[in-house]
C-alpha positions as CSV (number, residue, x, y, z in Angstrom):
1,M,0.0,0.0,0.0
2,K,2.9,2.3,0.9
3,K,4.6,1.6,-2.4
4,W,1.4,2.4,-4.3
5,A,1.1,5.7,-2.4
6,M,4.6,6.6,-3.2
7,F,4.1,5.8,-6.9
8,I,1.1,8.1,-7.1
9,A,3.0,10.8,-5.3
10,I,5.9,10.6,-7.7
11,V,3.5,10.7,-10.7
12,L,1.9,13.8,-9.3
13,I,5.3,15.5,-8.8
14,L,6.4,14.7,-12.3
15,A,3.1,16.1,-13.7
16,V,3.6,19.4,-11.8
17,L,7.2,19.7,-12.8
18,S,6.4,19.1,-16.5
19,G,3.6,21.7,-16.2
20,C,6.2,24.2,-15.0
21,G,8.5,23.6,-17.9
22,A,9.2,26.0,-20.8
23,K,6.5,26.4,-23.4
24,S,7.2,24.6,-26.8
25,Q,7.3,26.3,-30.0
26,K,3.8,25.0,-30.9
27,D,2.5,26.4,-27.6
28,V,3.9,29.8,-28.3
29,V,2.7,29.9,-31.9
30,D,-0.8,28.7,-30.8
31,D,-0.9,31.4,-28.0
32,L,0.3,34.1,-30.5
33,G,-2.6,33.2,-32.9
34,K,-5.1,33.5,-30.1
35,K,-3.7,36.8,-28.8
36,V,-3.8,38.4,-32.3
37,E,-7.4,37.1,-32.9
38,K,-8.7,38.5,-29.6
39,M,-6.8,41.9,-29.7
40,N,-9.1,44.7,-30.2
41,S,-6.5,47.5,-30.4
42,Y,-2.9,48.5,-29.7
43,Q,-0.6,51.5,-29.6
44,T,3.1,51.7,-29.6
45,N,6.2,53.7,-30.5
46,A,8.9,52.4,-32.7
47,T,12.4,53.4,-33.7
48,M,13.4,52.2,-37.2
49,T,17.1,52.1,-38.2
50,F,18.0,51.5,-41.8
51,E,21.7,50.5,-42.5
52,H,23.4,50.9,-45.9
53,N,27.0,51.2,-46.9
54,G,28.1,51.3,-43.3
55,K,25.7,54.2,-42.4
56,K,22.7,54.2,-40.2
57,Q,19.5,56.3,-40.6
58,V,17.1,56.5,-37.7
59,Y,13.5,57.5,-37.7
60,K,10.5,57.4,-35.3
61,A,7.0,56.0,-35.8
62,N,3.8,56.2,-33.6
63,I,1.5,53.3,-34.5
64,S,-2.2,52.7,-33.7
65,F,-4.4,49.8,-34.6
66,M,-8.1,49.2,-34.0
67,R,-10.2,46.2,-35.2
68,P,-11.1,45.2,-37.8
69,Y,-8.5,46.9,-40.1
70,F,-8.0,50.6,-39.0
71,Y,-4.3,51.7,-38.9
72,R,-2.5,55.0,-38.3
73,V,1.3,55.2,-38.7
74,A,2.9,58.7,-38.1
75,L,6.5,59.0,-39.2
76,S,9.1,61.7,-38.4
77,D,12.8,62.2,-38.6
78,G,15.3,62.6,-35.8
79,N,14.2,66.2,-35.3
80,K,10.5,65.3,-35.1
81,E,9.9,67.2,-38.3
82,N,8.9,66.3,-41.9
83,K,5.9,64.3,-40.5
84,Q,3.9,62.1,-42.7
85,M,1.1,59.6,-42.0
86,I,-0.3,56.5,-43.5
87,L,-4.0,55.7,-42.6
88,R,-6.2,52.8,-43.4
89,N,-9.9,53.3,-42.6
90,R,-13.3,52.2,-44.1
91,D,-12.7,54.6,-47.0
92,G,-9.3,53.1,-48.1
93,V,-5.6,53.7,-47.6
94,F,-4.2,57.3,-47.4
95,V,-0.8,58.9,-47.2
96,L,-0.9,62.3,-45.7
97,T,1.7,65.1,-46.0
98,P,0.3,67.9,-43.8
99,E,3.0,70.4,-44.3
100,L,2.0,70.5,-48.0
101,N,-1.7,70.1,-47.3
102,K,-1.6,67.0,-49.5
103,S,-3.2,63.6,-49.2
104,Y,-3.2,60.7,-51.5
105,R,-5.6,57.8,-51.7
106,F,-4.4,54.4,-52.8
107,E,-6.3,51.5,-54.2
108,S,-4.1,49.2,-52.2
109,D,-4.4,46.1,-49.9
110,W,-1.8,47.7,-47.5
111,P,-0.7,46.4,-45.1
112,N,-1.8,42.8,-46.0
113,N,0.0,42.7,-49.3
114,R,3.6,42.7,-47.9
115,S,5.5,42.1,-44.7
116,Q,5.6,45.2,-42.6
117,A,8.2,45.1,-39.8
118,Y,6.6,47.8,-37.7
119,L,3.1,46.2,-37.5
120,Y,2.4,43.6,-35.0
121,H,-0.2,41.7,-37.0
122,S,2.2,41.5,-39.9
123,L,4.9,40.1,-37.8
124,A,2.5,37.6,-36.2
125,K,1.3,36.6,-39.7
126,D,4.9,35.9,-40.8
127,I,5.4,33.7,-37.9
128,L,2.2,31.8,-38.3
129,N,2.7,31.3,-42.1
130,D,6.2,30.0,-41.9
131,P,6.0,26.2,-41.9
132,E,9.5,25.9,-40.4
133,P,10.4,28.9,-38.4
134,G,13.5,29.0,-36.2
135,F,12.5,29.2,-32.5
136,Q,14.5,29.9,-29.3
137,A,12.9,30.3,-25.9
138,K,14.8,32.7,-23.7
139,E,14.6,33.9,-20.1
140,N,12.8,37.1,-21.1
141,G,10.9,36.0,-24.1
142,Y,11.0,34.1,-27.5
143,V,12.9,34.6,-30.8
144,F,11.6,33.5,-34.2
145,K,13.5,33.5,-37.4
146,T,11.1,33.5,-40.4
147,K,10.9,34.2,-44.1
148,T,9.5,37.5,-45.2
149,N,7.0,38.6,-47.9
150,Y,8.7,41.6,-49.4
151,N,8.8,42.3,-53.2
152,T,12.6,41.6,-53.2
153,T,14.5,38.5,-52.7
154,E,17.3,40.5,-51.0
155,L,15.3,41.0,-47.7
156,A,14.3,37.4,-47.3
157,N,14.8,36.8,-43.6
158,Q,14.0,38.3,-40.3
159,Q,14.5,37.8,-36.7
160,I,11.5,38.6,-34.4
161,S,11.9,38.9,-30.7
162,L,8.7,38.7,-28.5
163,K,8.3,39.3,-24.9
164,K,6.9,36.8,-22.6
165,D,3.4,38.3,-23.0
166,L,4.0,37.9,-26.8
167,T,4.1,41.6,-27.6
168,P,7.0,42.6,-29.9
169,S,10.3,43.7,-28.6
170,D,12.4,44.2,-31.7
171,V,12.8,43.0,-35.3
172,R,15.8,42.6,-37.5
173,I,15.5,42.2,-41.3
174,M,18.5,40.7,-43.0
175,D,19.8,40.3,-46.5
176,K,20.9,37.0,-48.1
177,D,24.3,37.3,-46.5
178,Q,22.6,37.7,-43.1
179,N,23.6,41.4,-42.7
180,V,21.1,43.4,-40.8
181,I,19.5,46.0,-43.1
182,V,16.5,47.2,-41.0
183,T,16.0,47.1,-37.2
184,V,12.7,48.0,-35.5
185,T,12.6,48.4,-31.8
186,F,9.3,48.8,-30.0
187,K,8.6,50.8,-26.8
188,N,5.4,51.3,-24.6
189,F,3.3,48.6,-26.4
190,K,-0.2,49.0,-25.0
191,V,-2.6,46.2,-25.6
192,N,-6.3,47.0,-26.0
193,P,-6.1,50.8,-25.2
194,S,-9.4,52.8,-25.6
195,L,-9.2,54.3,-29.0
196,N,-11.7,56.7,-30.9
197,K,-12.3,56.2,-34.7
198,S,-11.5,59.9,-35.1
199,I,-7.7,59.2,-34.9
200,F,-8.0,57.3,-38.2
201,D,-9.9,60.2,-39.9
202,V,-8.0,61.9,-42.8
203,K,-9.4,65.4,-42.3
204,K,-8.9,65.5,-38.6
205,N,-5.3,64.2,-38.8
206,M,-4.6,66.8,-41.5
207,T,-6.0,69.7,-39.5
208,A,-4.3,68.7,-36.2
209,A,-0.9,68.2,-37.9
210,R,-1.1,71.6,-39.8
211,I,-2.0,73.4,-36.6
212,G,1.2,71.9,-35.1
213,E,3.4,73.1,-37.8
214,T,5.7,75.9,-36.6
215,E,6.9,79.0,-38.4
216,T,10.5,77.9,-37.9
217,T,9.8,74.5,-39.5
218,S,8.0,76.0,-42.5
219,A,10.6,78.7,-43.1
220,A,13.4,76.1,-43.1
221,K,11.7,74.5,-46.1
222,D,11.7,77.6,-48.2
223,N,15.2,77.0,-49.5
224,F,15.4,74.5,-52.4
225,Q,18.6,73.0,-53.4
226,V,19.5,69.8,-55.4
227,M,20.4,66.7,-53.3
228,Y,22.5,63.9,-54.4
229,P,22.0,60.2,-53.4
230,T,25.0,58.8,-51.4
231,A,24.2,55.1,-52.0
232,R,26.5,53.6,-54.5
233,I,25.3,51.2,-57.3
234,K,28.3,49.3,-58.7
235,G,29.0,50.4,-62.3
236,T,26.6,53.4,-62.1
237,V,27.8,57.0,-62.0
238,L,26.2,60.4,-62.4
239,S,26.5,61.4,-66.1
240,A,24.4,64.6,-66.3
241,M,22.6,67.1,-64.1
242,K,20.1,69.4,-65.9
243,P,18.5,72.3,-64.2
244,E,15.2,73.3,-65.7
245,T,12.7,76.1,-65.2
246,T,9.0,75.3,-65.5
247,E,5.7,77.1,-64.8
248,A,5.8,75.3,-61.5
249,G,9.3,76.5,-60.6
250,E,12.8,75.0,-60.5
251,K,13.4,71.4,-61.4
252,Y,16.6,69.3,-61.6
253,V,17.1,66.1,-63.7
254,L,19.9,63.9,-62.5
255,Q,20.8,61.1,-64.9
256,Y,22.9,58.2,-63.9
257,S,24.4,55.9,-66.4
258,G,26.1,52.6,-66.4
259,K,25.0,48.9,-65.8
260,K,22.0,50.1,-63.8
261,P,21.0,53.6,-65.1
262,F,18.4,55.5,-63.3
263,T,16.9,59.0,-63.4
264,L,16.1,61.2,-60.3
265,I,14.0,64.3,-60.7
266,E,13.8,66.9,-58.0
267,S,11.4,69.9,-57.8
268,K,10.3,72.3,-55.2
269,S,7.2,71.2,-53.3
270,R,4.1,73.3,-53.6
271,V,1.4,73.6,-50.9
272,S,-1.8,72.3,-52.3
273,S,-4.9,74.6,-52.1
274,S,-7.3,71.6,-52.3
275,S,-8.3,69.4,-49.4
276,V,-9.5,66.6,-51.5
277,P,-7.3,63.5,-51.6
278,T,-5.5,62.7,-54.9
279,F,-5.8,59.2,-56.2
280,A,-2.3,57.5,-56.5
281,S,-1.5,54.4,-58.3
282,G,0.8,51.6,-56.8
283,D,1.3,51.0,-53.2
284,P,2.7,53.1,-50.3
285,A,6.3,52.7,-49.7
286,N,7.7,53.3,-46.2
287,L,11.2,54.9,-46.6
288,G,11.5,55.5,-42.8
289,F,11.7,59.4,-43.1
290,A,8.7,59.5,-45.6
291,I,6.0,57.5,-47.2
292,G,6.3,57.4,-50.9
293,S,4.4,55.8,-53.7
294,S,5.9,52.6,-55.5
295,N,4.7,51.7,-58.9
296,N,6.2,49.8,-61.8
297,R,9.9,50.6,-61.4
298,T,9.3,54.0,-60.1
299,L,9.3,55.7,-56.6
300,S,8.1,59.1,-55.7
301,W,8.1,60.9,-52.4
302,S,8.2,64.4,-50.8
303,Y,10.7,65.5,-48.0
304,G,11.9,68.7,-46.7
305,G,10.1,70.9,-49.2
306,T,11.2,68.9,-52.3
307,D,9.3,66.4,-54.4
308,Y,11.3,63.4,-55.8
309,F,10.6,61.1,-58.6
310,L,13.1,58.1,-59.2
311,A,12.8,55.8,-62.2
312,S,14.8,52.9,-63.6
313,E,14.2,49.8,-65.8
314,K,17.2,48.0,-64.3
315,L,17.2,48.8,-60.5
316,T,15.4,46.4,-58.1
317,Q,12.9,47.6,-55.6
318,E,15.4,47.3,-52.9
319,E,17.9,49.4,-54.8
320,L,15.3,52.0,-55.6
321,I,14.5,52.3,-51.8
322,A,18.2,52.3,-50.8
323,I,18.9,55.3,-53.3
324,A,15.8,57.1,-52.0
325,Q,16.9,56.6,-48.3
326,S,20.4,57.9,-49.1
327,V,19.0,61.2,-50.5
328,N,17.5,62.2,-47.3
329,G,17.4,61.6,-43.6
330,K,19.6,61.8,-40.5
331,V,22.9,59.9,-40.8
332,V,24.4,58.5,-37.8
333,K,28.0,57.5,-38.2
């Protein structure tokens, strides 16, 4: 009888010990799927760091989400200037440039059409959709290594770190040689905060942002000067720079020739007199410091009082973005 009682006690102890063990990969993935499904809203701040040719560019993002598909991403540079926003609401996807009183409406499935390293649902989706993700349980959370869904084969892998409560800690996107190209660090991630739908409204965001514009900020953008990309494409060099004068004002056409030629057109931004959103083709492109429009081998964006248009039949999407990011932004050596 004593032996039987001892056997039962040992079985109970083993059951308790096994229950206290670390969660398996399947447990964590299942819990992540449930958390995302039940989450009604979230807000967070993120720092995005882009690395190219040994240089780092750092930008800030404030992100809000509310079920079923409402998003607001507000971007700014290191000086908290040159703000832009990308919104998704029941009317569609919008990119806002308040300082120019411009808003663009996209016929786009953003953010579901590509991986988005700064959006929690996208990160969870990449983890859940990868049949064989790398997994490591750590003392303070979990680390997944997954494939990505970008429109370039160069950024094929990412490392996603989650806290114990399965909220995001940081993300590292790597190239095919495992070099880190983009790092996103999350701070103050709030689950299910009370949000009002008005924060996803185009007109209200435009009005609030324009009121927040300072005279100093606006005056600093009055000066227009040509900017050159610092990113180097092997075998491609600047062959011509043509200043032009149009009815709209100054314009510069920079032509690069070589194995991968491209053209960069720069013109002074004009403040729009219309509050009606302009329809834009393609998809929004997050450059970090700005949100542009990517479409059929072209990339356009506005920053610091200048409109940019970049086009090439030879450059990949990753190379177009790398060139755009090297024209602007705060460089940290």
